[in-house]
C-alpha positions in Angstrom: 53.7 102.8 -127.0 56.3 104.5 -124.9 59.0 103.4 -122.5 58.7 103.2 -118.7 61.3 104.9 -116.6 61.9 105.2 -112.9 62.0 108.7 -111.5 65.3 108.8 -109.5 66.4 111.5 -107.2 69.6 112.0 -105.2 71.6 108.9 -104.3 69.3 106.7 -106.4 66.3 107.3 -104.2 63.2 106.6 -106.3 60.7 109.3 -106.1 57.5 107.7 -104.9 55.3 110.6 -103.7 52.2 108.3 -103.8 53.6 106.3 -101.0 55.1 109.1 -98.9 52.3 111.6 -98.9 49.2 109.4 -99.1 47.1 108.6 -96.0 47.3 105.0 -97.1 50.9 104.4 -98.3 50.2 101.2 -100.3 50.4 100.5 -104.0 50.3 97.6 -106.5 52.0 98.3 -109.8 51.8 96.0 -112.8 54.9 95.8 -114.9 56.4 94.2 -118.0 60.2 94.3 -118.0 60.5 94.8 -121.8 58.5 98.0 -121.5 61.5 99.6 -119.7 64.3 101.2 -121.8 66.7 98.4 -122.6 64.4 95.9 -120.9 65.8 96.9 -117.5 65.3 99.2 -114.6 68.4 100.5 -113.0 69.8 100.4 -109.4 67.6 102.4 -107.1 66.2 102.3 -103.5 63.3 103.6 -101.5 62.2 103.7 -97.9 59.1 101.5 -98.7 59.1 97.7 -98.4 58.4 95.8 -101.6 57.2 92.3 -102.6 57.4 91.3 -106.3 55.3 88.4 -107.7 56.1 87.0 -111.2 52.9 86.5 -113.3 54.7 85.1 -116.3 58.1 84.6 -117.9 61.4 85.2 -116.1 63.7 88.1 -115.1 67.1 88.7 -113.6 66.9 90.6 -110.3 69.6 92.0 -108.1 69.2 93.2 -104.5 72.4 94.6 -102.9 74.9 91.8 -103.5 72.4 89.0 -104.1 71.3 87.9 -107.6 68.1 85.9 -108.5 66.5 84.5 -111.6 62.8 84.9 -110.9 60.3 82.7 -112.7 56.5 82.4 -112.9 55.0 82.0 -109.4 58.2 83.2 -107.6 58.1 86.1 -105.1 60.8 88.3 -103.7 60.9 90.6 -100.7 63.1 93.6 -100.9 63.9 95.5 -97.7 63.7 99.3 -97.4 66.7 101.2 -98.5 68.1 98.2 -100.4 69.7 98.9 -103.8 67.9 96.8 -106.4 67.5 96.5 -110.1 66.1 94.2 -112.7 66.6 93.2 -116.3 65.2 90.7 -118.8 66.3 87.1 -118.7 67.6 86.4 -122.2 64.8 85.6 -124.7 62.1 85.9 -122.0 59.5 88.5 -121.4 58.4 88.9 -117.8 55.1 90.2 -116.4 54.9 90.9 -112.7 53.3 93.0 -110.0 55.1 94.8 -107.2 53.4 95.5 -103.9 54.9 98.5 -102.2 54.0 99.9 -98.8 55.5 102.0 -96.1 56.5 100.2 -92.8 54.3 102.7 -90.9 51.3 100.5 -92.0 52.7 97.8 -89.7 54.0 99.9 -86.8 52.8 99.4 -83.3 53.4 101.1 -79.9 57.1 101.7 -79.0 58.9 98.6 -77.7 55.8 96.4 -78.4 56.2 92.9 -79.8 54.8 94.2 -83.1 57.2 97.1 -83.3 60.2 94.8 -82.4 59.2 92.3 -85.1 59.0 95.1 -87.7 62.2 96.8 -86.6 64.1 93.4 -86.5 63.7 93.2 -90.3 63.6 96.7 -91.6 66.5 97.9 -89.4 68.7 94.9 -90.3 71.0 96.3 -93.0 72.4 92.9 -93.8 68.9 91.6 -94.7 68.4 93.0 -98.2 65.9 90.4 -99.6 64.1 87.1 -99.2 63.4 84.7 -102.0 60.2 82.6 -102.2 60.6 79.8 -104.8 57.4 78.5 -106.3 58.9 75.0 -106.2 59.3 75.2 -102.4 56.1 74.4 -100.6 57.1 76.6 -97.7 56.7 79.6 -100.0 53.0 79.0 -100.5 51.7 81.0 -97.5 53.6 84.1 -98.8 52.6 83.8 -102.4 49.0 83.1 -101.5 48.7 86.3 -99.4 50.3 88.3 -102.2 47.7 87.1 -104.7 44.9 87.8 -102.1 46.2 91.3 -101.7 46.3 91.8 -105.5 42.6 90.6 -105.7 41.5 92.9 -102.8 43.2 95.9 -104.2 41.7 95.3 -107.7 38.2 94.9 -106.4 38.4 97.9 -104.0 35.2 97.2 -102.0 34.1 99.6 -99.3 36.7 99.6 -96.5 39.1 97.5 -98.5 42.1 99.3 -96.9 41.2 97.5 -93.6 41.4 94.1 -95.3 44.7 95.0 -97.0 46.2 96.0 -93.7 45.1 92.8 -92.1 46.7 90.8 -94.9 49.9 92.8 -94.6 50.2 91.7 -91.0 49.6 88.1 -92.1 52.3 88.5 -94.8 54.7 90.0 -92.3 54.1 87.0 -90.0 55.1 84.5 -92.8 58.1 86.7 -93.7 59.2 86.8 -90.1 59.0 83.0 -89.8 61.2 82.7 -92.9 64.0 85.1 -91.8 64.0 84.9 -88.0 67.0 82.6 -87.9 68.9 85.0 -90.2 67.9 87.9 -87.9 69.5 86.2 -84.9 72.8 85.3 -86.7 73.6 88.5 -88.6 74.9 91.8 -87.3 72.9 95.0 -87.6 75.6 97.5 -88.2 75.1 99.9 -91.2 76.2 98.4 -94.5 78.9 101.0 -95.3 79.7 99.5 -98.7 76.1 100.0 -99.9 76.3 103.7 -98.9 79.5 104.1 -100.9 78.0 102.5 -104.0 74.9 104.7 -103.7 77.2 107.7 -103.7 79.1 106.5 -106.8 75.9 105.8 -108.6 74.6 109.2 -107.8 77.9 110.7 -109.2 77.5 108.7 -112.4 73.8 109.7 -112.8 74.6 113.4 -112.2 77.8 113.6 -114.4 77.2 111.0 -117.1 77.3 113.6 -119.9 80.8 114.7 -118.9 84.2 113.1 -119.4 84.6 110.7 -116.5 87.4 108.4 -115.3 87.5 105.5 -112.9 89.5 107.8 -110.5 86.6 110.3 -110.6 84.1 107.6 -109.7 86.3 106.2 -106.9 86.8 109.7 -105.4 83.1 110.3 -105.3 82.7 107.5 -102.8 86.0 107.7 -101.0 87.4 104.5 -102.3 90.5 103.4 -104.1 90.1 102.5 -107.8 90.6 98.8 -107.0 88.1 98.8 -104.1 85.6 100.7 -106.2 85.8 98.1 -109.0 85.5 95.3 -106.6 82.4 96.7 -104.8 80.7 97.5 -108.1 81.2 94.0 -109.4 79.9 92.6 -106.1 76.8 94.9 -105.7 76.0 96.2 -109.2 77.4 93.2 -111.0 79.2 95.5 -113.5 82.4 97.4 -113.5 82.0 101.2 -112.9 82.8 101.9 -116.5 80.5 99.3 -117.9 77.7 100.7 -115.7 78.5 104.2 -117.0 78.3 103.0 -120.6 75.0 101.2 -120.0 73.5 104.2 -118.3 74.5 106.5 -121.1 72.9 104.1 -123.6 69.7 104.1 -121.6 69.7 107.9 -121.4 70.3 108.2 -125.1 67.2 106.3 -126.2 64.7 109.2 -125.8 67.0 111.3 -128.0 67.3 108.5 -130.5 63.6 108.3 -130.8 63.5 112.1 -131.7 63.2 112.1 -135.5 64.7 115.6 -135.5 67.9 114.4 -134.0 70.6 112.4 -135.8 72.7 109.6 -134.1 75.8 111.8 -133.7 73.8 114.4 -131.8 72.1 111.8 -129.6 75.5 110.3 -128.8 77.1 113.6 -127.9 74.2 114.5 -125.5 75.0 111.5 -123.3 78.7 111.8 -123.2 80.0 109.9 -126.3 82.6 111.8 -128.3 82.3 109.4 -131.2 79.2 108.2 -133.0 80.9 105.0 -134.1 81.9 104.1 -130.6 78.3 104.9 -129.5 77.0 102.6 -132.1 79.3 99.8 -131.0 78.3 100.1 -127.4 74.6 100.5 -128.3 74.6 97.3 -130.2 76.5 95.5 -127.3 73.7 96.3 -124.9 70.6 96.6 -127.1 71.4 93.9 -129.7 70.6 96.3 -132.5 72.4 99.2 -134.2 70.9 102.6 -133.3 69.5 102.9 -136.8 67.8 99.5 -136.7 66.5 100.1 -133.2 65.0 103.4 -134.1 63.3 101.9 -137.2 62.0 98.9 -135.2 60.5 101.1 -132.5 59.0 103.5 -135.1 57.3 100.5 -136.7 55.9 99.3 -133.3 54.6 102.8 -132.6 52.7 102.9 -135.9 50.8 99.8 -134.9 49.2 101.6 -131.9 
C-alpha cells in the first residue's frame, strides 16, 4: 500500500494530461484522504472545473480564502484556476469522489446564452467555490446529478459520453441558479492576491531543500514580509514558514520509507540541518516520531 501524491508543475498547476489531451475531458476519481502523505493534499490548481462529493466521513477543505468542513452527503464546486487543498478532519477518515471536467464540454457559440452562463462563472475570479450542504434541501438537485454522473460513468454503456454531457448541462443549470445572485454582486477583476500566493508556493516547492527566509518568500511574490504573512494566513491558512515546514515533512516521507536511508539523511534531503529538529516538526504534523511512523507503515505494508 503506497501513498497518493499530486503531480504538481509550475505555479502549483496540477498536471492532468488525461483532461487536457483527451477527446472527452471528463474524469471521476475515487479518493480516501488518509491515502495521501500526511492525510492531506497540498495547495494546487487546474483549468478544469471540479465537483467533490463526500461518500463517508469528513474532511477539511480550503478553496482560495474559504474553508469548509465537508461531511457525508455534502458536495463542493471548485472553479477553474482556484487554489484548493484538503486534509483529514481530526479522527475521521474520508472517502469521496471528484468529478473533473474541462469547461469546453459546456461551451456554446460565441456570445450565446450558453456561452455567457458558462463564462459568468468560470471567468469570475471572485467565485472560487460553492458549497452544497446535505442538510439543506436546496442542495438535493446538485447532489442527485453528481450521483447520477457517477453511476453513468461506472456503467459506461454505449454512448455514455452523450448522457454524461447532458447531465453536465443539468448540473450547470443548478449551479447557475445557486450562484447567479453572487455573480451580479461581485466584481470580475483578476484576484491579484491569489496570483501572488501561487508564485510564493511555486518558490517554496522549487527551493524547499535550500535555506529559506521569510524575506526570500516575500520577494518571490513581490510582497512585504507582513503582507506575505497576512495573505498566507488568509488563503493557505498557515504562515509561510509553517507551510514550508509542512511541505518539507511531506517530501521527506518517501525518503523515510527507504530502508537504506537513516533519519538524518532523510531530514537533510528536504532542508533540515538537524535531525532532532526534523523529528520535532515531524511529530507535530504526523503525530508520530519518524521512527514510529516508519515502523507503523512497514507493518501496514506487510499486511498487503
